[in-house]
C-alpha positions as CSV (number, residue, x, y, z in Angstrom):
1,M,138.2,139.7,30.9
2,N,137.6,141.4,27.6
3,K,136.6,144.9,28.4
4,K,135.2,145.5,24.9
5,Y,132.1,143.6,25.8
6,N,131.7,144.6,29.5
7,N,129.6,147.7,29.0
8,N,126.8,149.0,26.9
9,N,128.7,152.1,26.0
10,D,131.7,152.8,23.9
11,K,133.8,154.4,26.6
12,N,135.5,151.2,27.6
13,I,135.2,152.2,31.3
14,L,134.4,149.3,33.5
15,V,132.3,150.2,36.6
16,L,131.6,146.9,38.3
17,S,128.3,146.2,40.1
18,D,128.7,145.6,43.9
19,N,128.0,141.9,43.4
20,E,131.3,141.7,41.5
21,R,133.1,143.1,44.6
22,I,131.3,140.6,46.9
23,K,132.4,137.7,44.7
24,Q,135.9,139.0,44.3
25,E,136.4,139.4,48.1
26,S,134.6,136.2,49.1
27,N,137.7,133.9,49.0
28,F,136.0,131.6,46.6
29,L,132.5,131.8,48.1
30,R,133.5,131.5,51.7
31,G,132.9,135.1,52.9
32,T,132.0,135.1,56.6
33,I,129.3,132.6,56.3
34,A,130.8,130.3,58.9
35,Q,131.0,133.1,61.4
36,N,127.4,134.2,60.7
37,L,126.2,130.7,61.3
38,D,127.4,131.1,64.9
39,N,125.6,134.5,65.4
40,N,122.5,133.7,67.5
41,L,121.3,137.3,67.7
42,T,119.7,137.1,64.2
43,G,118.0,134.4,62.2
44,G,119.7,135.6,59.0
45,F,123.0,136.5,57.4
46,N,124.6,139.8,56.8
47,T,124.0,141.5,53.4
48,E,127.1,140.1,51.7
49,D,126.8,136.5,53.0
50,A,123.1,136.5,52.1
51,Q,124.3,136.9,48.5
52,L,127.1,134.2,48.9
53,I,124.8,131.5,50.3
54,R,123.0,131.6,47.0
55,F,126.1,129.9,45.5
56,H,125.5,127.2,48.1
57,G,121.9,126.7,47.0
58,M,120.0,128.9,49.4
59,Y,118.0,132.1,49.4
60,Q,117.4,134.1,52.5
61,Q,113.7,134.9,52.8
62,D,111.1,135.8,55.4
63,D,107.4,135.0,55.8
64,R,105.7,138.0,54.4
65,D,102.4,137.0,55.8
66,V,103.6,137.9,59.3
67,R,106.1,140.6,58.4
68,V,103.9,143.5,59.6
69,E,102.7,141.7,62.7
70,R,106.2,141.0,63.8
71,A,107.3,144.6,63.0
72,N,104.5,145.9,65.2
73,Q,105.8,143.6,67.9
74,K,109.4,145.0,67.4
75,L,110.5,141.6,66.3
76,E,112.9,140.7,63.5
77,P,111.1,139.4,60.4
78,L,110.6,135.6,60.4
79,I,113.9,135.0,58.5
80,N,114.3,131.6,57.0
81,M,116.0,129.9,54.1
82,M,114.8,128.3,50.9
83,L,117.1,125.5,49.8
84,R,117.1,124.1,46.3
85,C,118.6,120.7,45.6
86,R,121.0,120.0,42.7
87,L,119.2,117.2,40.8
88,P,120.4,117.1,37.2
89,G,117.6,115.7,34.9
90,G,115.3,115.5,37.9
91,V,115.8,111.9,38.9
92,I,115.6,111.0,42.6
93,M,115.5,107.6,44.2
94,P,112.7,106.5,46.6
95,A,115.0,106.2,49.6
96,Q,116.3,109.7,49.0
97,W,112.8,111.0,48.7
98,L,111.7,109.4,52.0
99,A,114.6,111.0,53.8
100,I,113.8,114.5,52.4
101,D,110.1,114.0,53.1
102,D,110.9,113.2,56.8
103,F,113.2,116.2,57.2
104,S,110.7,118.5,55.6
105,E,108.1,117.4,58.0
106,K,110.3,117.7,61.2
107,Y,112.5,120.7,60.4
108,T,110.9,123.2,58.1
109,L,108.2,125.8,59.0
110,Y,105.8,124.7,56.3
111,G,106.3,121.0,56.2
112,T,106.1,120.8,52.4
113,I,108.2,119.9,49.3
114,R,108.0,122.3,46.3
115,L,108.8,120.9,42.9
116,T,110.2,123.5,40.6
117,T,110.3,124.4,36.9
118,R,114.1,123.6,37.0
119,Q,113.2,119.9,37.6
120,T,114.3,119.7,41.2
121,F,112.8,120.3,44.6
122,Q,112.9,123.2,47.1
123,L,112.5,123.2,50.9
124,H,111.0,126.4,52.3
125,G,111.1,127.5,55.9
126,L,114.6,126.3,57.0
127,L,115.8,128.1,60.1
128,K,119.5,128.8,60.6
129,P,120.2,126.2,63.3
130,N,119.0,123.5,60.9
131,L,121.1,124.5,57.9
132,K,124.1,122.3,58.5
133,N,121.8,119.4,59.3
134,V,120.1,119.6,55.9
135,H,123.4,119.8,54.0
136,R,124.7,116.8,55.9
137,L,121.6,114.9,55.1
138,L,121.9,115.7,51.4
139,N,125.5,114.6,51.5
140,E,124.6,111.3,53.2
141,L,122.1,110.8,50.4
142,G,124.6,111.5,47.6
143,L,123.0,114.8,46.9
144,D,123.9,118.5,47.4
145,S,122.7,122.0,46.7
146,I,125.8,123.4,45.1
147,A,125.2,126.0,42.3
148,T,121.5,125.9,42.3
149,A,121.4,129.6,42.8
150,G,123.9,132.4,42.3
151,D,125.9,133.5,39.2
152,V,126.8,129.9,38.0
153,N,125.3,127.2,35.8
154,R,122.1,126.2,37.5
155,N,120.4,122.7,37.7
156,V,120.7,121.1,34.2
157,I,117.3,119.9,32.9
158,C,116.3,117.4,30.3
159,T,113.2,115.9,28.8
160,A,111.4,113.6,31.2
161,N,109.1,111.9,28.7
162,P,108.7,108.3,30.2
163,M,107.9,106.7,26.9
164,E,111.3,107.4,25.6
165,S,113.1,105.4,28.3
166,T,116.3,104.6,26.4
167,L,116.7,108.1,25.0
168,H,115.8,109.6,28.4
169,H,118.7,107.7,30.0
170,Q,121.1,109.1,27.5
171,V,120.1,112.7,28.0
172,W,119.9,112.2,31.8
173,E,123.5,110.9,31.8
174,L,124.5,113.9,29.7
175,A,122.7,116.3,32.0
176,K,124.6,114.9,35.0
177,S,127.9,115.2,33.0
178,I,127.3,118.8,32.1
179,S,126.3,119.6,35.7
180,S,129.4,118.1,37.2
181,Y,131.7,119.6,34.6
182,L,130.5,123.2,35.2
183,L,130.3,123.0,39.0
184,P,132.4,125.5,41.1
185,K,135.7,123.9,42.1
186,S,135.9,125.8,45.4
187,N,136.0,123.7,48.6
188,A,133.9,126.3,50.4
189,Y,130.6,124.2,50.4
190,A,132.3,121.2,52.0
191,E,134.2,123.3,54.5
192,I,131.2,125.4,55.7
193,W,128.4,122.8,55.7
194,L,130.1,119.5,56.0
195,D,133.0,120.6,58.3
196,S,135.5,119.4,55.7
197,K,139.2,120.1,56.3
198,K,140.0,123.6,55.2
199,T,142.2,123.9,52.1
200,E,145.1,126.1,51.7
201,S,144.7,129.0,49.2
202,T,144.8,126.7,46.2
203,D,141.3,127.2,45.0
204,S,140.9,128.0,41.3
205,E,138.0,128.3,39.0
206,P,139.4,127.6,35.5
207,I,135.9,127.7,33.9
208,L,133.9,130.1,36.1
209,S,136.8,132.4,37.2
210,A,137.3,133.9,40.7
211,T,134.2,136.2,40.1
212,Y,132.1,133.5,38.6
213,L,129.6,134.4,35.9
214,P,128.0,137.8,35.4
215,R,124.5,136.3,36.2
216,K,122.9,132.9,36.4
217,F,123.2,130.5,33.5
218,K,120.6,127.8,32.5
219,I,121.0,124.7,30.4
220,A,118.4,122.3,29.0
221,I,118.3,119.2,26.8
222,A,115.2,118.4,24.8
223,I,114.2,115.3,22.8
224,P,111.8,116.3,20.0
225,P,108.8,116.2,19.4
226,I,108.3,117.1,23.1
227,N,109.5,120.5,24.3
228,D,108.8,119.9,27.9
229,V,111.8,121.9,29.1
230,D,111.0,125.1,27.2
231,V,114.3,125.3,25.2
232,H,113.8,129.0,24.5
233,A,113.9,129.9,28.2
234,N,117.5,128.8,28.6
235,D,120.9,130.4,28.0
236,L,122.0,127.2,26.2
237,S,119.9,124.3,24.9
238,F,120.7,121.1,23.2
239,I,118.1,119.5,21.0
240,A,118.6,115.8,20.6
241,I,118.8,114.3,17.1
242,R,118.2,110.6,16.6
243,G,120.1,108.4,14.3
244,D,118.5,105.9,11.9
245,N,118.3,103.7,15.0
246,T,115.7,105.6,17.0
247,D,117.3,104.3,20.2
248,Q,120.4,106.3,19.7
249,I,121.2,110.0,19.8
250,I,123.8,111.0,17.3
251,G,124.1,114.7,17.9
252,F,122.5,117.9,19.0
253,N,121.2,121.2,17.6
254,V,122.6,124.0,19.7
255,L,120.5,127.0,20.8
256,V,121.9,130.0,22.7
257,G,120.6,133.1,24.3
258,G,117.1,132.3,25.7
259,G,115.8,134.1,28.7
260,L,112.5,135.4,30.0
261,A,113.1,137.9,32.7
262,M,112.5,141.7,32.3
263,T,112.2,144.8,34.4
264,Y,109.0,146.9,34.4
265,G,109.5,150.3,33.0
266,D,112.9,149.4,31.4
267,T,112.4,148.8,27.7
268,T,116.1,147.8,27.3
269,T,115.1,144.5,29.1
270,Y,112.9,142.0,27.5
271,P,112.2,138.2,27.1
272,R,114.2,136.6,24.3
273,K,114.0,133.3,22.3
274,A,117.2,131.4,22.0
275,S,119.1,131.6,18.6
276,E,119.9,128.5,16.6
277,F,123.7,128.1,16.2
278,G,123.9,124.8,14.4
279,Y,124.4,121.1,14.8
280,I,127.2,119.2,16.6
281,S,128.1,115.6,17.4
282,T,127.5,114.2,20.8
283,K,131.2,114.1,21.6
284,D,131.4,117.9,21.4
285,V,128.6,118.8,23.8
286,L,130.9,119.4,26.9
287,K,133.3,121.4,24.9
288,I,130.5,123.6,23.4
289,A,128.9,124.0,26.9
290,E,132.2,125.1,28.4
291,T,133.0,127.5,25.5
292,V,129.6,129.2,25.6
293,V,129.9,129.6,29.4
294,T,133.4,131.1,29.2
295,I,132.4,133.5,26.5
296,Q,129.6,134.7,28.6
297,R,132.0,134.9,31.5
298,D,134.4,137.1,29.6
299,W,131.9,139.2,27.5
300,G,128.9,139.4,29.8
301,N,128.0,142.8,31.4
302,R,129.4,143.0,34.9
303,S,128.3,146.6,35.4
304,D,124.5,146.4,35.1
305,R,123.0,143.1,36.3
306,K,119.8,143.9,34.4
307,H,121.7,143.4,31.3
308,A,124.1,140.7,32.4
309,K,122.4,137.6,31.0
310,T,123.6,135.8,27.9
311,K,120.7,137.1,25.8
312,Y,121.9,140.6,26.2
313,T,125.5,139.7,25.4
314,L,124.3,138.0,22.2
315,D,122.2,141.0,21.1
316,R,125.0,143.4,22.0
317,V,127.8,141.7,20.1
318,G,125.6,140.0,17.5
319,V,124.7,136.3,17.0
320,T,127.3,135.9,14.2
321,T,130.2,137.3,16.3
322,F,129.3,135.2,19.3
323,K,128.9,132.0,17.2
324,S,132.2,132.6,15.5
325,E,133.9,133.0,18.9
326,V,132.4,129.7,20.0
327,E,133.9,128.0,17.0
328,R,137.2,129.7,17.4
329,R,137.6,128.8,21.1
330,S,136.3,125.3,20.9
331,G,137.7,124.2,17.5
332,V,134.3,122.8,16.7
333,T,132.5,123.9,13.6
334,F,128.7,124.1,13.7
335,H,127.0,122.2,10.9
336,P,123.6,123.3,9.5
337,I,120.7,122.7,11.9
338,H,119.2,119.2,11.6
339,P,115.4,119.4,11.0
340,Y,113.3,118.9,14.1
341,V,109.7,119.6,15.1
342,F,108.0,120.2,18.4
343,T,104.4,119.1,18.6
344,D,103.8,119.5,22.3
345,R,105.4,120.5,25.6
346,G,103.1,119.2,28.3
347,D,103.6,116.1,30.5
348,R,101.9,112.9,29.6
349,F,99.7,112.2,32.6
350,G,98.6,108.8,33.7
351,W,100.1,105.4,32.9
352,V,102.3,105.0,29.8
353,Q,104.4,102.0,28.9
354,G,108.0,102.8,28.0
355,I,109.9,101.1,25.3
356,D,111.7,99.2,28.0
357,D,108.4,97.5,28.9
358,Y,108.3,99.2,32.3
359,W,105.4,101.4,33.2
360,H,105.5,105.1,34.2
361,L,102.9,107.0,36.0
362,T,102.9,110.8,35.7
363,L,101.1,112.6,38.5
364,F,99.6,116.1,38.3
365,I,101.1,118.1,41.2
366,E,99.3,121.5,41.2
367,N,101.9,124.2,41.3
368,G,104.4,121.6,42.4
369,R,103.4,121.9,46.0
370,I,103.5,118.5,47.9
371,S,101.8,118.8,51.2
372,N,99.2,117.2,53.4
373,N,97.3,120.5,53.8
374,N,94.2,119.2,51.9
375,P,92.6,116.3,53.9
376,R,91.2,115.0,50.6
377,K,94.5,115.0,48.9
378,L,97.3,113.9,51.2
379,L,100.1,114.1,48.6
380,K,103.1,113.8,51.0
381,H,101.6,110.6,52.7
382,G,100.6,109.0,49.4
383,I,103.9,109.6,47.6
384,A,105.9,108.5,50.7
385,E,104.0,105.3,51.0
386,V,104.7,104.6,47.3
387,A,108.4,105.3,47.9
388,Q,108.5,102.6,50.6
389,I,107.4,99.9,48.1
390,H,108.8,101.3,44.7
391,S,112.0,99.8,43.4
392,G,112.3,102.2,40.4
393,S,112.9,105.9,40.5
394,F,111.0,109.2,40.7
395,R,111.4,111.8,37.9
396,L,110.6,115.4,38.5
397,T,109.5,117.3,35.4
398,A,110.1,120.8,34.3
399,N,106.4,121.4,34.6
400,Q,106.3,120.8,38.3
401,N,104.9,117.3,38.1
402,L,106.1,113.9,39.3
403,I,106.7,110.6,37.5
404,I,106.7,107.3,39.3
405,S,109.1,105.7,36.9
406,G,110.1,102.1,36.2
407,V,107.1,100.3,37.6
408,S,106.8,96.5,36.7
409,K,103.5,95.2,35.5
410,D,103.0,93.2,38.6
411,N,103.3,96.4,40.8
412,K,101.1,98.7,38.8
413,L,97.9,97.9,40.8
414,M,99.6,98.3,44.1
415,V,101.1,101.7,43.2
416,E,97.9,103.0,41.8
417,S,95.7,101.8,44.7
418,T,98.1,103.4,47.2
419,L,97.9,106.8,45.5
420,R,94.1,106.6,45.1
421,K,93.8,105.9,48.8
422,Y,95.4,109.3,49.6
423,G,93.6,111.2,46.8
424,V,96.8,111.7,44.9
425,I,95.2,110.5,41.6
426,N,92.2,112.4,40.6
427,D,90.5,111.4,37.4
428,D,88.5,114.7,37.2
429,I,91.4,117.1,36.6
430,T,90.7,119.1,33.5
431,P,93.2,119.6,30.6
432,Q,93.1,123.3,31.4
433,R,94.3,122.8,35.0
434,K,97.1,120.4,33.8
435,A,98.3,123.1,31.3
436,S,98.6,125.8,34.0
437,M,101.3,126.6,36.5
438,A,102.6,129.3,38.7
439,C,105.7,130.3,40.6
440,V,105.8,130.4,44.4
441,A,105.4,134.2,45.0
442,F,103.8,135.0,48.4
443,P,104.5,134.4,51.2
444,T,108.1,133.4,50.9
445,C,109.5,135.0,47.7
446,P,111.0,138.5,48.5
447,L,110.5,139.6,44.9
448,A,106.8,138.9,44.6
449,M,104.5,141.8,43.8
450,A,101.4,139.7,43.6
451,E,100.1,136.2,44.4
452,A,100.8,133.4,42.0
453,E,100.7,129.9,43.6
454,R,97.9,130.7,46.0
455,F,96.0,132.7,43.3
456,L,96.1,130.1,40.6
457,P,93.8,127.2,41.7
458,K,90.7,129.3,42.2
459,F,91.5,131.4,39.1
460,I,91.7,128.2,37.0
461,T,88.3,127.1,38.3
462,K,87.0,130.4,36.8
463,I,88.8,129.7,33.6
464,E,87.4,126.2,33.5
465,N,83.9,127.7,33.8
466,I,84.6,129.9,30.8
467,M,85.9,126.9,28.8
468,S,82.8,124.9,29.7
469,K,80.5,127.7,28.7
470,Y,81.9,127.6,25.2
471,R,82.1,123.7,25.1
472,L,85.9,123.6,25.2
473,E,86.2,121.3,28.2
474,K,88.5,119.0,26.2
475,D,90.8,121.8,25.1
476,A,93.5,123.6,27.0
477,I,95.4,126.9,26.9
478,I,99.0,127.1,28.2
479,L,98.4,129.5,31.0
480,R,101.1,130.7,33.5
481,V,101.2,133.1,36.4
482,T,104.3,134.7,38.0
483,G,104.3,137.1,41.0
484,C,106.8,139.4,39.3
485,P,108.4,140.0,35.8
486,N,111.2,137.5,36.4
487,S,108.9,134.7,34.8
488,C,110.0,131.8,37.1
489,A,106.9,129.9,35.8
490,R,107.9,130.8,32.2
491,A,104.9,133.1,31.7
492,M,106.7,134.7,28.8
493,L,106.4,131.4,26.8
494,S,102.7,130.9,27.4
495,E,99.6,131.5,25.4
496,I,98.2,133.4,28.3
497,G,100.7,135.0,30.7
498,L,100.1,136.9,33.9
499,T,102.9,138.8,35.7
500,G,102.2,140.4,39.0
501,R,102.3,144.2,39.4
502,S,100.9,144.7,42.9
503,I,98.5,142.8,45.2
504,G,95.5,141.8,43.1
505,R,96.8,143.3,39.8
506,Y,98.6,141.8,36.8
507,N,99.9,142.4,33.3
508,L,98.1,140.3,30.8
509,Y,100.1,138.8,27.9
510,L,98.5,136.9,24.9
511,G,99.8,135.2,21.8
512,G,102.5,132.7,22.7
513,N,102.0,129.3,21.2
514,N,101.4,125.8,22.5
515,I,104.8,124.4,21.6
516,G,106.8,127.2,23.4
517,T,108.4,128.9,20.3
518,R,106.7,132.3,20.5
519,I,106.8,135.0,23.1
520,P,103.4,136.6,24.0
521,R,102.6,140.3,23.8
522,L,101.3,142.6,26.4
523,Y,97.6,143.1,25.9
524,K,96.6,145.0,29.0
525,E,98.7,146.4,31.8
526,N,98.1,146.5,35.6
527,I,94.6,145.1,35.6
528,T,92.4,143.2,38.1
529,E,91.3,139.6,38.1
530,N,87.8,140.6,37.0
531,D,89.3,142.6,34.1
532,I,91.4,139.6,33.1
533,L,88.4,137.2,33.3
534,N,86.2,139.6,31.1
535,I,89.0,139.8,28.5
536,L,89.5,136.0,28.5
537,D,85.8,135.4,28.3
538,M,85.6,137.6,25.2
539,T,88.7,136.2,23.4
540,I,87.9,132.5,24.3
541,S,84.3,133.0,23.0
542,R,85.8,134.3,19.7
543,W,88.2,131.5,19.6
544,A,85.5,128.9,20.0
545,Q,83.5,130.3,17.2
546,E,86.2,131.4,14.7
547,R,89.1,129.1,15.0
548,N,90.3,126.9,12.1
549,N,90.0,123.2,12.8
550,H,92.2,122.5,16.0
551,E,93.8,125.9,16.0
552,S,95.3,126.7,19.4
553,Y,94.2,129.8,21.4
554,G,97.6,131.5,21.0
555,D,97.7,131.0,17.2
556,Y,94.1,132.2,17.0
557,V,94.6,135.5,18.9
558,V,97.6,136.2,16.5
559,R,95.8,135.3,13.3
560,S,92.7,137.3,14.2
561,G,94.7,140.4,15.1
562,I,93.7,140.5,18.8
563,V,97.5,140.8,19.2
564,H,100.4,141.0,16.8
565,A,103.1,138.2,17.0
566,V,106.4,139.1,18.6
567,I,109.0,138.4,15.9
568,N,112.2,139.9,17.4
569,S,111.7,140.8,21.0
570,E,114.7,143.1,21.1
571,K,113.0,145.3,18.5
572,D,109.3,144.7,18.7
573,F,108.3,143.3,22.1
574,Y,107.2,146.8,23.3
575,D,105.5,147.8,20.1
576,E,101.8,148.6,20.4
């Protein structure tokens, strides 16, 4: 480990965070998880194992809606686990979906499936006695949850645009290759959850090291002109470049150092756009991915987890130094960036015909929550019934939506009629609602300061009324809400971003753009929903009257001076 880059000071004294000790002493992620599983006196794990199960794809949570009530009854909080599947590129087969759907209905507290912005699904409300069962099920289905949390490379995401079927297959295969290549090599997952034979002390982690990465690491692959994976939110992004033959990808532009989380009150933390490093050929993708990961492994800050992400390493050592080290270690020279343009980043809803002549149906899933809680919209029943008759695949998008992919012309009517029967397809969903999303927040996320998923639907109805008042029903503003400043719903790449401060109060950010290449600026801090609606009514009214042609809301509020554009977030994100 290169001590030169492990601290933010010049004293060269390394004081590791306690997470580093936990990882070092974990025996390659085993800890005492197996022993904790047999402890029936509590529904949870001890403090150290609660950190280690993240590397196995789970977070320990409790139901915050009943926390006070249980405390008054002298009961332990309703501890349960959230499990996140590893699903590179977001492709899942109907048979796999049906098995997951059935398990969620029978063995989770909430009976739902949650699609995420990392192009996979989460199960909330897993009790400790059912944990081995869910991992065994995943294994039987050819799936797992390895490295979907913790200080490792997370689920690799890629463009899900159904019209580009041939190109999508190429980037999906690449996403799977990157994911497999960067997985932890420890046998701990198989030993603990699948009762695999214990290995001797021969574990090694040639890429990740015995203490793994300083913090989580995210990778995305985009196919212009669609930026549906928000490339600037990732530690490492590959932007596909087509050859003269539009059905073939010849190489990738490489972007490094994106990340959106920050800490309230700490101006040394900030969201950051990724930096362009250059162009590489397709054959060098795995080598570059490994090299960027290992540099972050060696140079990342292991003393202060608030500054441990790749973006802070890049800003601390400098883009030029980091890029030169990538070239030196990999033996790959970056060529100048190939021109590329993003024109949109939303999902293409409804039926589209791919270049392979199969049809693809993109369904709007509000906040990614698939349930039967609304009797007029039985999402779980409808999607499960389609899964029983569908011979193609499902694609999960990075915007929390679902694509029924690879439908033959003969089966289109049957698929659509099934979904309409259960209210899954709704022709009255506005562009504004489709352009909005939220993180989970309450009641399950322990970090949530305010509501997000449960807040957004009614809030969007109020925004729809404002849009209608100014005759903007056909327009949309990228709007995202997160329950805390970690920006799991990527609020820091939206035109309107809300981040929770406390129950019923949010920070309001304005001025991102609709293609995801500009970070918004704080407009008002710690304000109520009514305050937010009054501000948005005023700014949307001005936008309707003063915009140039089809100028987006985010571009308008910057041009008009309502907010100043964030140019370099390390230096000017907190400027007034």
